[in-house]
Structure formats: C-alpha cells, structure tokens
DSSP file (Angstrom, degrees, kcal/mol; ACC not computed):
  #  RESIDUE AA STRUCTURE BP1 BP2  ACC     N-H-->O    O-->H-N    N-H-->O    O-->H-N    TCO  KAPPA ALPHA  PHI   PSI    X-CA   Y-CA   Z-CA
    1    1 A M              0   0    0      0, 0.0    17,-0.1     0, 0.0     2,-0.1   0.000 360.0 360.0 360.0  65.4 -197.8   70.4  -52.1
    2    2 A P        -     0   0    0      0, 0.0    15,-1.3     0, 0.0     2,-0.5  -0.340 360.0-157.7 -71.0 146.4 -198.9   72.0  -55.3
    3    3 A I  E     -A   16   0A   0     13,-0.2     2,-0.5    -2,-0.1    13,-0.2  -0.994   4.1-159.1-121.1 125.3 -197.5   75.3  -56.5
    4    4 A T  E     -A   15   0A   0     11,-2.1    11,-3.1    -2,-0.5     2,-0.4  -0.916  10.8-157.6-105.8 128.7 -199.6   77.3  -59.0
    5    5 A I  E     +A   14   0A   0     -2,-0.5     2,-0.3     9,-0.2     9,-0.2  -0.886  18.8 160.8-113.2 134.3 -197.6   79.9  -61.0
    6    6 A S  E     +A   13   0A   0      7,-2.5     7,-3.1    -2,-0.4     2,-0.2  -0.958  26.5  66.0-142.8 162.8 -199.0   83.0  -62.7
    7    7 A G  E     -A   12   0A   0     -2,-0.3     2,-0.3     5,-0.2     5,-0.2  -0.467  41.2-153.8 117.6 172.3 -197.6   86.2  -64.0
    8    8 A S  E >   +A   11   0A   0      3,-0.9     3,-2.1    -2,-0.2    -2,-0.0  -0.923  61.1  65.9-164.7-175.1 -195.4   87.6  -66.7
    9    9 A E  T 3  S-     0   0    0      1,-0.3    -1,-0.1    -2,-0.3     3,-0.1   0.833 127.7 -53.9  55.4  35.8 -193.1   90.5  -67.5
   10   10 A G  T 3  S+     0   0    0      1,-0.1    33,-2.7    29,-0.1    32,-2.7   0.388 119.4 103.6  84.2  -5.1 -190.7   89.6  -64.8
   11   11 A A  E <   +Ab   8  43A   0     -3,-2.1    -3,-0.9    31,-0.2     2,-0.4  -0.947  48.0 178.2-114.9 115.4 -193.3   89.6  -62.0
   12   12 A V  E     -Ab   7  44A   0     31,-2.8    33,-2.8    -2,-0.6     2,-0.5  -0.929  16.6-158.4-121.4 138.9 -194.3   86.1  -60.9
   13   13 A T  E     -Ab   6  45A   0     -7,-3.1    -7,-2.5    -2,-0.4     2,-0.5  -0.965   6.0-164.5-113.9 131.5 -196.8   84.9  -58.3
   14   14 A M  E     -Ab   5  46A   0     31,-3.0    33,-2.4    -2,-0.5     2,-0.7  -0.967   8.4-151.9-117.2 117.7 -196.5   81.4  -56.8
   15   15 A L  E     -Ab   4  47A   0    -11,-3.1   -11,-2.1    -2,-0.5     2,-0.4  -0.802  13.3-156.5 -89.7 115.6 -199.5   80.2  -54.9
   16   16 A L  E     -A    3   0A   0     31,-2.6    34,-0.9    -2,-0.7     2,-0.3  -0.750  13.8-172.9 -94.6 139.8 -198.3   77.6  -52.3
   17   17 A S  E     + b   0  50A   0    -15,-1.3    34,-0.3    -2,-0.4     2,-0.2  -0.932  36.2  13.1-133.9 154.6 -200.8   75.1  -51.0
   18   18 A G  E    S- b   0  51A   0     32,-2.4    34,-1.8    -2,-0.3    35,-1.0  -0.467  99.4 -19.8  89.4-156.1 -201.1   72.4  -48.4
   19   19 A E  E     - b   0  53A   0     33,-0.2     2,-0.9    32,-0.2    35,-0.2  -0.787  45.1-159.1 -96.7 130.6 -198.8   71.7  -45.4
   20   20 A I  E     + b   0  54A   0     33,-3.0    35,-1.9    -2,-0.5    38,-0.5  -0.823  45.1 129.4-107.2  91.0 -195.3   73.1  -45.3
   21   21 A D  S  > S-     0   0    0     -2,-0.9     4,-2.5    33,-0.2     5,-0.2  -0.588  75.9 -68.1-128.4-170.5 -193.7   70.8  -42.8
   22   22 A H  H  > S+     0   0    0      1,-0.2     4,-0.6    -2,-0.2    -2,-0.0   0.860 130.4  44.3 -51.4 -42.1 -190.6   68.6  -42.5
   23   23 A H  H  4 S+     0   0    0      1,-0.2     4,-0.5     2,-0.1    -1,-0.2   0.876 120.4  36.6 -76.4 -38.1 -191.8   66.2  -45.1
   24   24 A G  H  > S+     0   0    0      1,-0.2     4,-2.5     2,-0.1     5,-0.2   0.671  97.0  79.3 -90.9 -17.0 -193.1   68.6  -47.7
   25   25 A A  H  X S+     0   0    0     -4,-2.5     4,-2.9     1,-0.2     5,-0.2   0.885  91.6  51.4 -63.2 -40.2 -190.5   71.4  -47.4
   26   26 A R  H  X S+     0   0    0     -4,-0.6     4,-2.2     2,-0.2    -1,-0.2   0.927 112.3  46.3 -62.9 -43.9 -187.8   69.6  -49.5
   27   27 A V  H  > S+     0   0    0     -4,-0.5     4,-2.4     1,-0.2    -2,-0.2   0.935 114.1  48.1 -62.8 -45.9 -190.2   69.0  -52.3
   28   28 A M  H  X S+     0   0    0     -4,-2.5     4,-2.8     1,-0.2    -2,-0.2   0.898 109.4  52.9 -63.9 -40.5 -191.5   72.5  -52.2
   29   29 A M  H  X S+     0   0    0     -4,-2.9     4,-2.6     1,-0.2    -1,-0.2   0.921 110.1  48.7 -59.9 -43.6 -188.0   74.0  -52.2
   30   30 A G  H  X S+     0   0    0     -4,-2.2     4,-2.3    -5,-0.2    -2,-0.2   0.916 112.3  47.6 -62.5 -43.9 -187.1   72.0  -55.2
   31   31 A E  H  X S+     0   0    0     -4,-2.4     4,-2.4     2,-0.2    -2,-0.2   0.908 112.8  49.1 -64.5 -42.5 -190.2   73.1  -57.1
   32   32 A L  H  X S+     0   0    0     -4,-2.8     4,-2.7     2,-0.2     5,-0.2   0.937 111.7  48.1 -62.3 -46.5 -189.6   76.7  -56.2
   33   33 A E  H  X S+     0   0    0     -4,-2.6     4,-2.4     1,-0.2    -2,-0.2   0.899 111.9  49.8 -63.5 -40.2 -186.0   76.6  -57.3
   34   34 A E  H  X S+     0   0    0     -4,-2.3     4,-2.1    -5,-0.2    -1,-0.2   0.924 112.7  47.1 -63.2 -44.1 -186.9   75.0  -60.6
   35   35 A A  H  X S+     0   0    0     -4,-2.4     4,-2.5     2,-0.2     5,-0.3   0.909 112.6  48.7 -65.5 -42.2 -189.6   77.5  -61.3
   36   36 A I  H  X S+     0   0    0     -4,-2.7     4,-2.7     1,-0.2    -1,-0.2   0.923 112.1  49.2 -63.4 -43.7 -187.4   80.5  -60.4
   37   37 A A  H  < S+     0   0    0     -4,-2.4    -1,-0.2    -5,-0.2    -2,-0.2   0.868 115.4  44.1 -63.6 -36.4 -184.6   79.1  -62.6
   38   38 A A  H  < S+     0   0    0     -4,-2.1    -2,-0.2    -5,-0.2    -1,-0.2   0.879 124.2  32.0 -76.3 -38.3 -187.0   78.6  -65.5
   39   39 A L  H  < S-     0   0    0     -4,-2.5    -2,-0.2    -5,-0.2    -3,-0.2   0.737  81.9-156.0 -94.4 -25.6 -188.8   82.0  -65.3
   40   40 A L     <  -     0   0    0     -4,-2.7    -3,-0.1    -5,-0.3    -4,-0.1   0.917  22.9-168.9  47.1  55.7 -186.0   84.2  -63.9
   41   41 A P        -     0   0    0      0, 0.0   -30,-0.2     0, 0.0     3,-0.1  -0.329  27.9-152.2 -72.3 156.0 -188.5   86.7  -62.4
   42   42 A R  S    S+     0   0    0    -32,-2.7    33,-2.4     1,-0.3     2,-0.4   0.713  90.5  33.9 -92.3 -29.3 -187.4   90.1  -61.1
   43   43 A R  E    S-bc  11  75A   0    -33,-2.7   -31,-2.8    31,-0.2     2,-0.5  -0.992  71.5-170.6-130.2 125.7 -190.2   90.2  -58.6
   44   44 A L  E     -bc  12  76A   0     31,-2.5    33,-2.1    -2,-0.4     2,-0.5  -0.966   3.2-167.1-118.5 126.9 -191.5   87.1  -56.9
   45   45 A T  E     -bc  13  77A   0    -33,-2.8   -31,-3.0    -2,-0.5     2,-0.8  -0.964   7.9-156.0-111.6 125.1 -194.7   87.0  -54.8
   46   46 A L  E     -bc  14  78A   0     31,-3.0    33,-2.4    -2,-0.5     2,-0.7  -0.893   8.9-159.0-101.2 108.7 -195.3   84.0  -52.6
   47   47 A D  E     -bc  15  79A   0    -33,-2.4   -31,-2.6    -2,-0.8     3,-0.4  -0.799  11.7-178.0 -91.2 114.0 -199.0   83.7  -52.0
   48   48 A L  E >   +     0   0A   0     31,-2.6     3,-2.2    -2,-0.7    32,-0.1   0.224  47.3 114.3 -97.1  14.1 -199.6   81.6  -48.9
   49   49 A S  E 3  S+     0   0A   0      1,-0.3    -1,-0.2    30,-0.2   -32,-0.1   0.749  78.2  50.1 -59.9 -23.6 -203.4   81.7  -49.0
   50   50 A G  E 3  S+b   17   0A   0    -34,-0.9   -32,-2.4    -3,-0.4     2,-0.5   0.388  82.0 113.0 -94.7   3.8 -203.6   77.9  -49.7
   51   51 A V  E <   -b   18   0A   0     -3,-2.2   -32,-0.2   -34,-0.3     3,-0.1  -0.661  39.2-179.4 -81.6 122.9 -201.2   76.9  -46.8
   52   52 A T  E     +     0   0A   0    -34,-1.8     2,-0.3    -2,-0.5   -33,-0.2   0.680  69.5   8.1 -94.5 -21.3 -203.1   74.9  -44.2
   53   53 A F  E     -b   19   0A   0    -35,-1.0   -33,-3.0    31,-0.1     2,-0.3  -0.969  61.3-180.0-158.4 142.7 -200.2   74.4  -41.8
   54   54 A M  E     +b   20   0A   0     -2,-0.3   -33,-0.2   -35,-0.2     2,-0.2  -0.983   1.2 177.2-147.1 137.1 -196.6   75.6  -41.6
   55   55 A D    >>  -     0   0    0    -35,-1.9     3,-1.8    -2,-0.3     4,-0.7  -0.457  60.8 -64.9-117.4-162.5 -193.8   74.9  -39.1
   56   56 A S  H 3> S+     0   0    0      1,-0.3     4,-1.4     2,-0.2     3,-0.3   0.720 127.0  70.9 -62.7 -19.9 -190.2   76.1  -39.1
   57   57 A S  H 3> S+     0   0    0      1,-0.2     4,-1.6     2,-0.2    -1,-0.3   0.834  92.0  59.0 -63.7 -31.1 -189.5   74.2  -42.3
   58   58 A G  H <> S+     0   0    0     -3,-1.8     4,-2.2   -38,-0.5    -1,-0.2   0.851  99.3  56.6 -65.4 -34.6 -191.7   76.8  -44.0
   59   59 A I  H  X S+     0   0    0     -4,-0.7     4,-2.5    -3,-0.3    -1,-0.2   0.910 104.9  52.0 -62.0 -41.8 -189.3   79.5  -42.9
   60   60 A A  H  X S+     0   0    0     -4,-1.4     4,-2.2     1,-0.2    -1,-0.2   0.886 107.5  52.8 -61.6 -38.8 -186.5   77.6  -44.6
   61   61 A V  H  X S+     0   0    0     -4,-1.6     4,-2.1     2,-0.2    -2,-0.2   0.939 111.2  45.7 -61.8 -47.5 -188.5   77.5  -47.8
   62   62 A L  H  X S+     0   0    0     -4,-2.2     4,-2.3     1,-0.2    -2,-0.2   0.900 112.7  49.9 -64.4 -41.4 -189.1   81.2  -47.7
   63   63 A L  H  X S+     0   0    0     -4,-2.5     4,-2.5     2,-0.2    -1,-0.2   0.868 109.3  52.4 -66.2 -35.9 -185.5   82.0  -46.9
   64   64 A R  H  X S+     0   0    0     -4,-2.2     4,-2.3     2,-0.2    -1,-0.2   0.915 109.6  49.0 -64.5 -42.8 -184.3   79.7  -49.8
   65   65 A A  H  X S+     0   0    0     -4,-2.1     4,-2.4     1,-0.2    -2,-0.2   0.914 111.8  49.4 -62.6 -42.4 -186.6   81.6  -52.2
   66   66 A Q  H  X S+     0   0    0     -4,-2.3     4,-2.6     1,-0.2    -2,-0.2   0.919 110.0  50.6 -63.4 -42.9 -185.2   84.9  -51.0
   67   67 A K  H  X S+     0   0    0     -4,-2.5     4,-1.9     1,-0.2    -1,-0.2   0.915 111.6  47.9 -61.3 -43.2 -181.6   83.7  -51.4
   68   68 A R  H  X S+     0   0    0     -4,-2.3     4,-1.0     1,-0.2    -1,-0.2   0.904 112.1  49.2 -65.4 -41.8 -182.3   82.6  -54.9
   69   69 A M  H  <>S+     0   0    0     -4,-2.4     5,-3.3     1,-0.2     3,-0.4   0.898 108.7  52.7 -67.0 -39.7 -184.0   85.8  -55.8
   70   70 A R  H ><5S+     0   0    0     -4,-2.6     3,-1.3     1,-0.2    -1,-0.2   0.898 104.8  56.0 -60.6 -39.6 -181.2   87.9  -54.4
   71   71 A A  H 3<5S+     0   0    0     -4,-1.9    -1,-0.2     1,-0.3    -2,-0.2   0.802 109.9  46.4 -62.5 -27.9 -178.7   85.9  -56.5
   72   72 A L  T 3<5S-     0   0    0     -4,-1.0    -1,-0.3    -3,-0.4    -2,-0.2   0.450 119.7-111.0 -91.1  -1.9 -180.8   87.0  -59.6
   73   73 A G  T < 5S+     0   0    0     -3,-1.3    -3,-0.2    -4,-0.4     2,-0.1   0.721  79.7 121.1  78.4  21.4 -181.0   90.6  -58.4
   74   74 A G      < -     0   0    0     -5,-3.3     2,-0.3    -6,-0.2    -1,-0.2  -0.416  55.6-121.4-109.7-175.6 -184.7   90.3  -57.7
   75   75 A T  E     -c   43   0A   0    -33,-2.4   -31,-2.5    -2,-0.1     2,-0.3  -0.849  13.6-155.7-126.3 161.3 -187.0   90.7  -54.8
   76   76 A V  E     +c   44   0A   0     -2,-0.3     2,-0.3   -33,-0.2   -31,-0.2  -0.990  10.0 179.1-136.4 145.1 -189.5   88.5  -53.0
   77   77 A Q  E     -c   45   0A   0    -33,-2.1   -31,-3.0    -2,-0.3     2,-0.4  -0.966  20.1-135.1-140.2 159.3 -192.6   89.2  -50.9
   78   78 A V  E     +cd  46 100A   0     21,-2.9    23,-3.3    -2,-0.3     2,-0.3  -0.942  26.9 177.9-117.1 135.4 -195.1   87.1  -49.0
   79   79 A T  E     +c   47   0A   0    -33,-2.4   -31,-2.6    -2,-0.4   -30,-0.2  -0.870  50.0  24.2-132.6 166.2 -198.9   87.7  -49.2
   80   80 A A        -     0   0    0     -2,-0.3    -1,-0.2   -33,-0.2    20,-0.0   0.881  68.4-177.2  51.3  54.1 -202.2   86.3  -48.0
   81   81 A V        -     0   0    0     -3,-0.1    -1,-0.2   -34,-0.1   -32,-0.1  -0.725  19.6-134.6 -88.3 120.3 -200.8   84.5  -45.0
   82   82 A P     >  -     0   0    0      0, 0.0     4,-2.2     0, 0.0     5,-0.2  -0.214  31.8 -97.3 -65.3 164.5 -203.5   82.5  -43.0
   83   83 A P  H  > S+     0   0    0      0, 0.0     4,-2.1     0, 0.0     5,-0.2   0.878 117.7  48.8 -55.3 -47.6 -203.5   82.8  -39.2
   84   84 A Q  H  > S+     0   0    0      1,-0.2     4,-1.5     2,-0.2     3,-0.2   0.958 115.7  41.9 -64.6 -50.9 -201.5   79.7  -38.3
   85   85 A P  H  > S+     0   0    0      0, 0.0     4,-2.5     0, 0.0    -1,-0.2   0.866 111.4  58.7 -61.4 -32.7 -198.6   80.3  -40.7
   86   86 A R  H  X S+     0   0    0     -4,-2.2     4,-2.9     1,-0.2     5,-0.2   0.903 102.7  52.2 -62.6 -40.4 -198.7   84.0  -39.7
   87   87 A R  H  X S+     0   0    0     -4,-2.1     4,-2.5     2,-0.2    -1,-0.2   0.905 110.1  49.0 -61.8 -40.5 -198.0   83.1  -36.1
   88   88 A V  H  X S+     0   0    0     -4,-1.5     4,-1.5     2,-0.2    -2,-0.2   0.931 113.7  45.6 -63.9 -46.1 -195.0   81.0  -37.2
   89   89 A L  H  X>S+     0   0    0     -4,-2.5     5,-2.4     1,-0.2     4,-0.5   0.903 114.3  48.2 -65.4 -41.6 -193.6   83.9  -39.3
   90   90 A D  H ><5S+     0   0    0     -4,-2.9     3,-1.0     1,-0.2    -1,-0.2   0.906 108.8  53.3 -65.5 -41.6 -194.2   86.5  -36.6
   91   91 A A  H 3<5S+     0   0    0     -4,-2.5    -1,-0.2     1,-0.3    -2,-0.2   0.833 111.9  46.3 -63.0 -31.6 -192.6   84.3  -33.9
   92   92 A A  H 3<5S-     0   0    0     -4,-1.5    -1,-0.3    -5,-0.2    -2,-0.2   0.514 110.4-122.3 -88.0  -5.9 -189.5   84.0  -36.1
   93   93 A G  T X<5 +     0   0    0     -3,-1.0     3,-1.7    -4,-0.5     4,-0.4   0.804  56.8 153.8  70.7  28.2 -189.4   87.7  -36.9
   94   94 A M  G >>< +     0   0    0     -5,-2.4     4,-2.8     1,-0.3     3,-1.5   0.755  58.4  73.6 -63.9 -24.6 -189.6   87.0  -40.7
   95   95 A G  G 34 S+     0   0    0     -6,-0.4    -1,-0.3     1,-0.3     5,-0.2   0.724  91.5  57.7 -62.6 -20.5 -191.2   90.4  -41.4
   96   96 A R  G <4 S+     0   0    0     -3,-1.7    -1,-0.3     1,-0.1    -2,-0.2   0.688 116.1  34.4 -79.6 -18.4 -187.8   92.0  -40.8
   97   97 A L  T <4 S+     0   0    0     -3,-1.5    -2,-0.2    -4,-0.4    -3,-0.1   0.786 126.9  25.1-104.6 -37.0 -186.2   89.8  -43.5
   98   98 A I  S  < S-     0   0    0     -4,-2.8    -1,-0.3   -23,-0.0   -21,-0.1  -0.997  86.3-109.3-132.9 130.8 -189.0   89.4  -46.1
   99   99 A P        -     0   0    0      0, 0.0   -21,-2.9     0, 0.0     2,-0.5  -0.404  33.0-164.1 -60.3 129.5 -191.9   91.8  -46.7
  100  100 A I  B      d   78   0A   0    -23,-0.2   -21,-0.2    -5,-0.2    -5,-0.0  -0.976 360.0 360.0-118.9 120.2 -195.1   90.2  -45.6
  101  101 A K              0   0    0    -23,-3.3   -22,-0.2    -2,-0.5    -1,-0.1   0.379 360.0 360.0-116.1 360.0 -198.3   91.9  -46.8
C-alpha cells in the first residue's frame, strides 16, 4: 500500500495505491498520519488514481485524514477516483463531507 508524496509550500499531494481494504487500511492510516504530522500541510490532496479496490475501510481512511487536517486548520480533497472506489464513495455520500474532484 505505497503512498507517494509530492508538493511543497503547504500544499501536499499524496498518491494512494493498491487495495484499501480491512487489511491495508490500518497501515495506510498510520502512513497518512505520519506524513501529515511531518509535513503539516495546509492543503492536502489525496490522489486515488492508483487505488485498485476500496471498501468501507477506505472511507475510514479518508475521514481520518480529514479529521487530522481539520485539527491543523487545513483542508483535504480527493481527486482522480477510479470507477470502483467512486461507487463506494458515492454510495456513502462522501461528496457531502469531502470535496471529490
């Protein structure tokens, strides 16, 4: 479940890859929280273009990232969502909570 990080000047993009399921979500949450704590971005973009599968555990990952960013006074958005993860996010109404572009 690799995460690739790019950006600077308070705007960070994290490219998430692989499957975000029950087994990988904990690892991914830990990696996201560590990266956010180290970089302290004001704007975080989660690029899901590399996600091959996501279940409800992925929703928990996104909500955790949003909670952490709110605590820092920052924002989060989700981009480049493939069809299968998009169906999961749409079914959960995530677009009302986190901007999805």
